[in-house]
N, C-alpha and C positions, 0 to 999 in steps of 0.2 A: 451206705455204708462204705467204712474205708478202712485201706490194709493201709499203716503205718508200717514199712520196710526199713528200712536206715541204710545210706548207701547208698545202691544201687540196683533196686531188683534185677535190669536185667541182665548183669556179668554176671556170673555165679548164683544167680539165685532162680528162684521159680519163677519171676515175674514172664518171662514167656508162656511156661505153660498155663497160669492164671489166666493171661490173655487169650488165650486161643476156651483155653474152658470157657469163661465169661459168654466169648463172643459165639461161640455153641449154643449156649443158651440161647441168646438172645440180646446182652447187654452189651454195651459195648463203654468202656472205664474211657479214666483218664488216668493219664499216668502221668506223675511228679516229676521228673529222676532228682536225687539224691547223688553226693559223689563217691566214687566207689571208692572205697580205701585201699585197691592198687595204688590210686594216685593218691590218695591221701598221706598210709603213712609213710612214706619217704619224704615226701616233701614235710611231711608234720617234725622230719630233724631239720628244716633248710636244702634240701639236695633235689636235684629236677632227676626224672625218671631218662631223662633223655641230654645230651650232651657234647656241642660240636668237636672235642678233644676225645667222648670215652665212648659214647654211643649213641649212635646212628635209629635208632631204635628203638621198639618196648615190645615186648608179648607175653601177653596175660594168658596163664594158662593156672589147670586143676592140679592141684597136689593127691585131689581127694578121688580119685576116677568114678564107673557106677558101680553096682553090685556088678561082679560079674562079668564087667569092660575088661577090654584091654588094657586101658590107659593109657596114657602117654610111653613113645619113646624117646626118654631123659637122652641115651648116648647121641643119637639122632636132634634132640632138640639143644643141648650144649654143642653140639658143632655145627649148627645154626649159625648159636650165639657168637661165637667164636672166630667161626669167617665173615657173620654179616654184623660185627659189632653192637650185641645187641643187648640192654637189659631186660634180664627172665623177672616176670614178676611173678609169683604163687601162691594160687591163694588157697587153706584146707590141704597143704601138705604135710601140716605136723607131725602125725602119726606114719605119713610116710617117708619122716627126713631119712634113713639109711640109704632105704632103697632112689630116693628123689636123689640125696648129695652121692651113692656110690656113679649113677649113670651118671650122673655133670662130670665128676673126674675123669669119665672116659676123653672126657672132650675136652676139660677146660683142665687148666693146672692150679692143684690147691691154695694157692694163694689169692686166686680168685674175691673179690673182696663179697661178704654178703651182710645187709641189714634184716633181722628181722621185729618185728613190728610187733608187740600182741595188743590189741584191744582200741588200733591204730585211733588216735583223733582225740577218748573219749582220755577225762578225771585218770583215768586208774591203767594208761599207757605205759607199755613196758619195753625196751628193747635192749638188744645186746647187738652187735657188729664184731665178727668175725671174717673166719673163711673158706670159702668151701671147704677144706679138708679139716677144718671143724668145729663144722654148724655141727652134727649131731653131740659132740661132745660141751661144746657150747648152749646148744638147747637147756641140756642138764645143766649144765654150772650156772648157769643165768635163772639158771627157774621156769625157762615158758616154753605154755602151751596151746592150746586151741583157745579166743578167732587171735588167728596169727599172720602177718604174711609175709613173705621170706619175697627178700630185693634179692637178687645175684647179677651183677655186675660190677665195672668200673667204676658206676655214675658214687656208686658207697664212697666210692674215695673223696667223694668232696662232702659226706657227714662228719670222715675223718676231721677231712680241712677246718671243716666248718668248727666240731668243739675246739681241735688244738686252738687255732682262731679268740674263743672263748676263753680258753681257760689262759692265754695271753692277754689277755685283755684283764682278768680279773685279778 
């Protein structure tokens, strides 16, 4: 039996739950990981998630809390990202974009760069570069929806620089 899933089934997939269930049933699974969309999305645009001058670390979070769960404290996460110079990679956050934007704006400037990458690394990939203050409006303008990854932080400046360099070379 093969369960084939794109990406990394242990990052906001249900891989951990599935492995636990199989083990309870006496089946020892073999897992071969792919590359999670959170890593692939921004690198598909030619930018890193960390950079000595722009981000000292990266945090992967879900924008889709468990039903009836408390969800993330976006204001507190934004404060940590600001204070520690972190990149935020948000999975499954499109439907909660307004709430995420409001929480992050409590500690991050409206000018904070954001990249939204829909269907990362697939032939149908689309992306939008925007700012935190314009995030929700940009999702509408760009026509992006799920599945998408949101990357928040100064590493997105590397995407803009790469695009500008490509335009100059053309």
